[in-house]
Steps between C-alpha positions, in 0.01 A plus 500: 500500500185323607174647379412643836819705488462592130158652579668741747830565334450430122527778260603810682431472878650844581553821317862503351535875542382553855488158649130535583340171602257516212543626139332846489245618249707657223237734359720664229376472147838594345864463588811717449736365232875560556567421132225522247682272258541223756200459717566317830241362739157678492374754254119510487262335747310296242831331406616438853443609863701383806202417709335302222831334428530390860162333479583334169831357638325382809226301318744370241710366781194341675390323174851404404489703181756693304299818507164651553289794377234669709184618336203716580273199551500120491314500171751754353770241578296232326453732194875553489552125496259457206671792319811273474304322233392599143169511312433154378662328794289272717479457884354196687344581843304296755121523496511631859681832452460842660221695346719803424732275299205353315376846412846622385535219259143505370494874431822689462729220392238331286476823297879509493499150337632285788327161508419295797325186619387389843589136594479290809848553644446235762535250216847531356409280197211738413749789508747304283227428247388863484839637393486636147780609268414860601514432879771696678399515867351287772345743752350385822427571871509249776331483728236659271254773562238426650482116514855435614568257213848352496727477201811292484774763436766238420273339242435829327883568490547157338239577236647848436842356447371232265325759285741797546243714684521773762350441844326770704345460847280740695630428856277756680312243710800314631751782517874425481487404864323185410579426137772604253424382143823638360695242706302233330588626159237771413606794301289783641302545822239763552340659808231729603715680766166636626437163669732307731825675409367835635257340739324820633238576230652844432688454171424422136799337328645218309833319438647290225805290592718332242720197535769629258676831458399508132125460576525753792651753255209437252242563776687803611493643150117454486466657849713805395342528147139494624548683827261306720743504788427468866503837678762585768265504795338177399843337453595606850175366639552160331856499635375562851237231471737255348703494822218326688402257210622189687328561835184614329479197263577251776239646731233540236540151354490341849158673556395402143560133582285530822220680308507256206483194725215649706292638205523157339284359781222754479183384331424841340829480302493271197868491429829649621794559266840517672825314417553420867203269508576135454260448211578819304578399139874529430595534860806276476622689202452831669713394800770372266546837360389734790576512869153582624133509401468881497244739649219484247188278542194477278174350608162441346156577636175383364430784254522871429259603758678294782832660398346845491344465847821370648705786355248747631513364856872451568652759726875441519633452146491753227268411216669621186754445217852391568683277747822460698448772761553485875111508523295216374324572172194322361440524122219391270676387193185499277480890521851576601821318377314315227245771406665542157442139411175398319256323730506178304881490510513586865266223586676258286816571706309423825465866607142457611257762648547348839889523504676720750869563517671573831844658552597419855653788695656522846186491717428222739356204299259440791365857466454445130325175532258654758429773257435258217279287721277795583490610137391158379243466775355846410528633853 
């Protein structure tokens, strides 16, 4: 099936018992066992739930994976991926990485004995030189948060195969509608389901999708053993949101292109970061591995005070944490997504005090531009 059809009919598109058009919320925490010596199907909700399983099958199908596990948050899915490793192992990551991943590695997993280094992943040779005998994983996100840096997925797979490494990609920004790293050879794809997969800013969740059955089983073991599973109601909400992923992403990225092109011409804005712009670094690489530029833009104002005044004056978008909703959301990375990062490191990565990230929703781009114009003018 083509991906538009998979979005609607992948996983379980109707209840097998009643024929209902959507999988219901199975709220049971336990299940009757016909034979206590030979468990069949479901037994306890932490180990498996029909609603959560429907979501996992749907997302695995969209990503082209062998299996998926749904977690209570995106960072819980990332933590499960890191738990595949052992103390003393080493991970390479790009310098531009989500602040929550940075915090997880520099606190909890640092105490656990997992080593890591940050490298410029836009330079494959730099990545190759940084591999050590202890390196086990290349972990990346592309486009990256918040500067939309582009990493060549095929080049990373080539390095991983040379050095016998595992590859993991956070695919939250692109979503499986636009980009499928597993099809390019990646081993594991991670998502904050809170974002584009759900699309309505009413769920907290995460997913890990594995390329092989063996890796899918290892992730499932961690999910079951640790118990950080996605709840039934949240699973149902992500399933519902997933059905409109294609139309939402197409509409939002069309508006994002208009906004990026227009904002690039405004004198108050020093720089716009968006893969759809002709001069965006790595643009050709991005469009060789993704079918669209996405719905996230970042732009830079003069300084902290300019950014603060702009965010106080806008009327239409939400100003807050997160992205991927039907409503546009403006975020201030310095105190939101990258607040856990030391100031010196944040600035070294290009996350300045004037940087603003915009997740483009489904409003009219003309209305958003009018709002931005009045906010910049201080009217």
